[in-house]
N, C-alpha and C positions, 0 to 999 in steps of 0.2 A: 187244670189249675188255672186260675183266672184272677182278674181284678174286677170288682163290682163297685158301682156307685149309684146314688140316687138323690133326687130332690122332691120334696113334698111341700108345696105352699099350703099353709094352714089357714083355715077360715077365709079363704080368698078365691076369687075367680081368676086370679092371675095365672097365665099360662107359663109353663116352664120355658126358660130361655135356652134354646138349643145350643147356642154358642157356649154358655156357661157349662151345660151338661157335658159337652164334648171336651172342654178344657179339663174338667174333672176326670173324665174317662181317660183321656190321653196322657194325663200325668201318671197313669198306671200302666202305660204301654209296655214297660218291662215285664209286667206280670202276665201279659197276653199279647205276644207279637203276631199270632197267627190269624186273628180275626177281630172284628170290632162291630158293635151294634148299639142301637138306641131305640128306646120306646118312650114316646111322649103322648100323654092323654090329659090335656088341659093342665091341671095343677100338679100332675105327677109325671116324673121323668126317671127313667132307668138307663144306666149305661153299663157296657160290658166290654172287657178286653179278654180275648180267649187264648189260652195255651192248649192246643188240641192234644189230648192224651187218650181219651176213650171216644170212639166213633169220630175219627179225625175228618170226616166228610163235612160238607156244608150243612148237613141235617142237624148237627149239633149247635148251630148258630144261636146266639142269645142276644137280647132278651128272648126267652122262650115263652110262647103264648099257648094257652090251652085251646083245645079244639073248638070250644064254644065261645072263646074270646073273653071269658070271665076273668082269667088269671094271667098275670105276667110275672115271670121269674127271672132273676139273675142269681147265679149260683157259682160259688168258688169252692172247689174241692173235688172229692171223689166219694161215691157210694160204692164200696167194694162189693157188697152183696146184692147189687141191683138186679142181677139176673134171677136171683131167688124169688123175686116178686112176679116174674113173668106169668106163671100159671094162675096165680091169684088175680092178677089184673085181667087176664084173658077171661077168667070165670066171671068177672064183674062186667064183662062186655067191653073192655078197653082194647082197642086195636092200636098197637104201638107202630109208629111210622119210622122210628130211628133205632139205632143200636146204642143210644146214649143213656147214661144214668140220669141225665137232666130230665128227660121225658118221664122216666119212672118216678123220680122225685115229685114232679108236679102232679102226676096222676095220684100218687099216694096222698098228697096233701088235699087234693080235690075230694078224695074218698073219705079220709079220716081226720083231716086237719092236723094239728100238732100232736095228736095221740100216736101218730105213726113214727115219731122221732125215736122212741126207745127201740124200735126194730131195725134202725139203720146201723150198719157197721161202716164207719168211714171217718173222714175229716171234712168239715164243711162249714161254710158261712154263706147264708143265702137270704134273699129278700123276696117276698111274694106280695104282689098287689092284687087285692080282690076288688074288682070293679063294682061288683054288686053291693058289697057292704061298705065300700070306700075305706078299707082298712089295709094297712101295710104291716106285714109280719116279718120280723128279722130274727134269725136263729144262728146260734153258734154251737159248734160241736162240743162234746163232753169235756175234753181236756184243753181246748183252746188252741188246737193246732193251726187253725185258720183264723186270721184276725178280722175284726169288724168294729169300726169306730163311727161315732155319730155326734152331731151338734145341733142345737137349736139356735138360730140367729135370725133376728128381724122377721118373726112370724113364719119362719121356714125351717124345715127339718132336712138336714143333710146327712148322708151316710156314705161310707166308702171303706175299702180294704186297707187304706193307709191314710194317715192324717194329712199328708201333703195334698190330697185331693180336696179335702175340706178347705184348706187355706187357699187353694187355687180358685175355689168357688167364691171366696170373699169372707169366709169365717175368719175373724181376727186371730192372729197368732199372739196369744198372751200367755206368759209363763205363770203357772199357778204357784202361789207361795207354799201351799200345803204340799203340792207335788214336788217342788224343789227341796223342801225339807226331807221328804221321804226318799228322794234320790240320794241325798247326802248321807242320811242315816241308814238306809236299807238297800241302796244301790239301784233301785227301780221302784216304780209306782205300781202297787198291786190293786186288784179288784177292778171296779168300774172306772176309777179315776185315772187320769193321765198327767203328764207333766204340764199339760196345757189347760188353762182355764176354760171351762164350758165345753171341752172335748172329752167325751167319755167312750168307753168300750163296752160292748155286750160281754158280760162275764161268761166264761166257759160254762156250757150246760144250761144256758138260760135262753129264754125267748122273750122278745119285746113286741108288743102289738100297739099300733098307733092308728088313730082314726083321723079323718080329714079336718077335725076341729082341734087336734093337738092333744087329745086325751090319750094317755099311754098307760100300759100295764107291763110289768116285768115279772116273769115267773121262772122258777127253776124247774127244768124238765128232766134233769139227771142229777141225783144226789149221791155222791160217793159214800158218804157216811151210811146212808140207808142201804146202799148196795152191799156194803161190807157187813152190816148188821144182819141182813136177810140172806146172805150167801150160804148155800149148803156147805156142809163140812167136806173138805177135800181129803179123800182117803189116802191117796198115794201122791203126795205133793210133787216129787221129782218127775214122775211119769206125766202127771197133769201139766206141769210146766212145759215139759218137752213137747207134748202133743199140741198144747194151746199155742205155744210159740211158733211151732212149725206151721200151724194153721193160720196164724196171723201173718206169717211170711207169705203163705200161699195167697191170701186175700190181697196183700199189697203188691203182688205180682200181676194183678189184673191191669193190663195196659195194652194199648195198640201201638206203643212206641218202645224203643230200647230202654232198659233199666240198668242202673249201676249201683255201686255201694261206696259210701264214704268210709274208708278203711284206715284204721290206726293199728297200733300194736295192742290196743286195749281189748278187754274181754267182750265188750258189748258189740262193737262192729264186727269183731272176729266171729262172734256167735252167729250173727246174721249171715256172714259169708259161709260158715260151716253148715248152717241149715239149708242154704241154697244148694250147696254141693251135695249134701246128704240126700236132698230131695230131687237131685238130678236136673237142676236148672242149668241151661247152657247159655253161652254168650253173655256172661255177666262181666261188666267192666268194673275194676277196682280203682279208686282214686284216693291218693294220699298227699298230704302236705309235708314237705321236708324242711329242715333247718340246717344251716351251716354249722350251728353250735351243736356239738355232738350230744351233750346232755339233754337236749330238747328234741333230737332227731329220732323218729321212730320208723322212718321210711324203709330201712333195711329189713326190719322184722316184718313189717306189713308186706313187703315184696316177697319174702320167703313164704308167707302164708298163701298169698295169691298164687304163686307158682306151684305150691303143693296141691292146690285145688284146680290148677290149670286154667285160671282166669287171667285175662289180660290185666296188666298192672300199669297205672299211670301216676306220675308224681310231678310236683312242681314246688318251687321255692319262691318266696317273695321277700325282697330285701331293698333297703335304701330308698331311692326315689319312687320306685314302683310300689313299695309298701306304703309310703306316705300317700300316694295317689289312691291306693285301695282303701286307706283309712278315710279319706275324704269321701270317696264314693260310698263306702259302707255307712257313713254318717248320714248321707242323703237318703239312702234306702231305708235306714232304721227310723228316721224321723226324730229320734231322741238321742241324747248322748250315748256313746258306746259304753257298756259297763262290763261286758265279759272280756273285752280286750283281745278277743280272738276273731272278731268280726272281719277284719281285713283279710286274714288268712282263709277264713271260710268262704268269703266272696271269691277270692282267687281260685280256691278249689272248685267252687261251683262253676266258675267260668271255664276252667279246664274240663270239667265234666260235660258242659254244654256242647262241646265240640263233638261228643260221641253219643250222648244219651239225653233223654228228656225227663227221666225220672230217676231219683236216687233214693236209696234206703239209708237211714241213719240210726245210730244206737242211742239216741236221746231218750231219757226217761228211766233207764235201768237203775242208775244211781239213786234216784229219788224213790223208786219203788222197792229197792232191795238193800238199801243202806250202804251204798258204794263210796260215800265220802268219808275221809278220815275225820272230818269235823264232828261226825255223829258219835264217835268213840268218846269224846269229851263228856257226853251226857250220860255215860254209864254210871258214874259215881259223882253226882253233883256236890256231895259233901267233900270229896277229895279235891274237887276244883277250888273250893274255898281255901283249902290249905295251900294249894299251888299259888293262888293269888296273893296270899299273905307272904309266902316265901319269895315270890317273884318281886314283890314291892321293894325288896332290898337291893335290886339291880343285878341279882345273880345271873339271870339269863339274858341280859340286855344285848349281848353280842351274838345271840343265836336267833335269827329272824323268826323261825317257826316257834321256838319256845317263847320268844318275846310276845308273839301274837297269842299264844295259849295263856300266858300270864295276864295279858290285857283282857282276854275273854273271861278268864277265871275271876276277875274282879267285878263282874256283873253280880248284882246282889241277889236276884231271885231266879228261880227255875224258869218262870215265864220269860224273863229277859234272855236267859240262855237260849231259849228256843227262838224268840223273836229276832235275835241277832246272830243266830248260828250261821247264817249264810253271808254275814257281813264281813268286811275286811277291816273295819274300824268301828269303835264303840263309843257311846256317848261321852265318856271321860276323855277319850282320845280327841274327839271332835272339838270339845271345849279347849283342850290343851293346844291343839295345832291350828284350829280355825277361829277360836274365840266365839263359837256358836253354842248356845245353851238351848234347852227345851226341845225334847224329842217330839216328833210328829204324833198326831192323834192316832193314826193307823187303825181306824175303826174296822176296816175289812180284815186286817191282819189279826186283830183281837177277836173278831168273830170266828175266824178259822181256827185260831188257837183254842178257843173254848170248845169248838166241835171236836178238835183233836183230843182235848182232855176228857171230854165226855166219852169218846170212843175208846181211848186207851188210858184209863186212869192210872196214875203212878208209874207211867212208862214214858219217860221223856224222849227216849230215842224214837219210839213209834210216833209220838206226838210230833216230833221234828219231821219225820217222813211225810206225814199227812199234811203238815203245814207247808212243806216245800212243794208238795204236789199241787197246791193251790196258789203258790206264790213264785218261788224261785224257778220252778219248772216252766211256768208260763213265760218268764223272761227268756229262757233258753229257746222255747218254741218260737217266740217272736224273732229272736236272732236267726234261727234256722230258716224261718219263712222269708225274712227280708233278704238274707244273703243269697238264698237259692233263687227266689223270685227275681232278685236283682240281676241274676244271670239268666233269667227266663227258663228255669227248670223247676221241677216239682220235687219236694222232699217228703218222704213218708217214714213214720217212726213205728216199727213193728212192736216195740215194747209197750206202746200206749194203746194196744188193743184193750177195749173195756173189760174183757174177760180176765186178762192178766192184771189190770189195775185193781179191780175189785177182789179177785181171788187172792192175790198176794197180800192184800190188806187183812186177810183173815188168818194168815199163817203165823206161827209162833216166832218169837225173836230168834231162836236158834237156827231157823232155816234162812235167816237173812244176815245176821250180824256175826255168825261164827267165822273165825279165821281173821287174818290180818286186814283184809280189804273188804270184808262183807260179801254180799251176794252169794252166799253159800249154795243156795238152791240152784242158781244159774251155773255155778262151777260144777256141781254134781251132774247136772243135765248135760254139760258140754265136755266132761272129762274124757269121753270116748271119741269125741269129734275133733278136739283141738290139741295141738302139741303142748307139752308142759311149758315150753318157752312162753306161750301166751297165757296159760293159766296162772303162772307165777310172776308174770312181768309187772314191774312197778310202773304203773301208768302215769304219764305226765299230764294227761287231760288237756292237750293242746296248750301247754304253758308257753308263754312268749317272753323272751328276754328284753322287756321294755327298757330296763335300766341301761342296757348296752346300746339300744337304738338311740335313746335320748342323748347319750354321751358321745357316740361315735358315728352315727349315720348323718351325713351332711344335711339332708332335708329336715331331719328331726332336730338336729342341733340348732339350726336356724330358727325353727318354729318354737323350740323350747326357750330360746332367748327372748323371742317376741312374747312368750307367755308371761314373762315378768311384768309386762305392761298391758296385759289383756283388758279388754272392756269388761270382762267378767268381774274384775275387782272394783269396778265402779258401781256395781249393783249393791244396794244396801245390805243384803244378806251376807255378802262376802267382804264387807269393808274392813273387818278386823284381821283379815288374813295377810300375813307378810309373805307375799309371793316370791320375792327375791331370795328370802331365806330358804324357802322350800327348794327353789332351783339350785341354790348353792349346795344344799345337802346332797342332791343327786349328782351334781358335777364333781363333788368331792368323793363320790363313790359310796355314799351311805344309802344302800338300797332298802334299808328298813323304812325309809320315808316314801317308798313307791306307793303304798296303799293310800297315802294322803295326797300324793301328787297326781296320780293317774285320773281319779274322778274329775278333778279340777281341770286337768289338761284336756280331757275329752269334752268337758263343758265348753272350754275355750275354743276348741276346734268346731264344735257344734254351733256356737254363737257366730263364729266367723264365717263358716261355710254354708250353714243351713238357715239359721234364723234370719240373717241379713239378706238372704236371697228372697225372702218373703216380705220383710219389713226392716227398715233401718232403725225403727224404734222398738226397744225391748221393754215391755211392761211386766211388772210382777204384781199380782193382786190376789 
């Protein structure tokens, strides 16, 4: 796992400034503390920070150059099945000089170009410069586990694993009006756009090619809709799931360094630990975050499972000033305002794990693949939702936070809106009422994905929501995982996101996913002989965090929350109608129903104060 960056001056004989390239690269030092490298060839420069996981010797040094000098590669990620290509490469006359997946990747590109991508099993973002054709190729993995951002500025193309490297190189930090709107209405910016003007990301499953004159093409190399439509029928779904999941775990155990698991009391991480135990993997470290608040604390259950499987158990808690420090640090690593609100805890957990392992497995993706969120249940009967919305408008459920949210959700007028806002915590009418903001964002990418979902699953809102989340909400979770773990200089792998599972689960009927109180029926059937009933029936909190208590009682947060009343955020035109003091008063009076409205703004406040101002004292929105 690594940090990559590059500069390509367009239509210019200008040579890349080594100082700028190094500053970009070293802003990513947390992603790769083990090694560093540069490659400069006139108007093209590549940088690399290395976290050594496979072939930890110096032979894996990057940028990696081809034997004939034609290609230069910077690669972030892992190709789990790289050894499967050894016989083929040997037959083609290739003599491998290292034990690294990087060398295999470069040779496959030399032989087959981007046609080889569909054969790769792994998570990756990489860039390859072809000296002969003067073309730069940038690729991102199927699900977007590994990030890749880029910007055009002053006749120069910049790319990097994180946005901060672009700003370090001189790309202006300007907040996008459209991005800000999408953040408020949808919690994060989906598709190629970001919260920043002129900074974009390579969309998962896409490849971008750029020549030295600046002409670029972007193509989709992996299409989930097509994969689902063309997938063969699965005859024995539970057996298929069990075998494929175990094989996914096996692939993700490819490592020359120690491996651990982020463990909670939930089904997903417990399933990973159970698979490791079932397949006789030894020396696996389990890591759990604990809370002093009993209703949020799952550490005891996680510990019992780890002890049952005889795996070492590690736990930590984060409170008060330390939690505030983790919040600021997580904001820096994230580059954008925190929206899952669990980032400080995940960063602390990753830092705990870093003392013992370099790789962790995480259960991310299972909920979006198999219907694990309660919010999907609301889509079972859209017509019933309308009745709830009418009934709730009388104020009947106003003192029940969960029911109050359901009522607000039920007041959305169309099924499309129910899917577009299914992952949101507040809805257009709420935003108008509390913020004085009207006019939802255009959301072209979200609309495109929603149409794909409707074509694939007509008259099936729950399945449409799953497909939609796999291209939007899940991407935000993977960004969170990547930034928090790489912020601690460890690598995170997600076994549920094996492409065989993603596509295969997409073909199965609703009954195998949504049956039962909490969904994921096929996973529970597969794991019922491996996991105790305590795990199979546990009501998962999903790393819920008692932010209301922190804002009211933690000294560091109380002070910052008071400062929030007078934040520079409310000087921005988009937020000028918000009565900040009124929102603060609600929370301080114990009305936690207002948290969904307060927390996005509070995180924006922290971001402006600690991240944006570190790059520029002037905040522009355009």
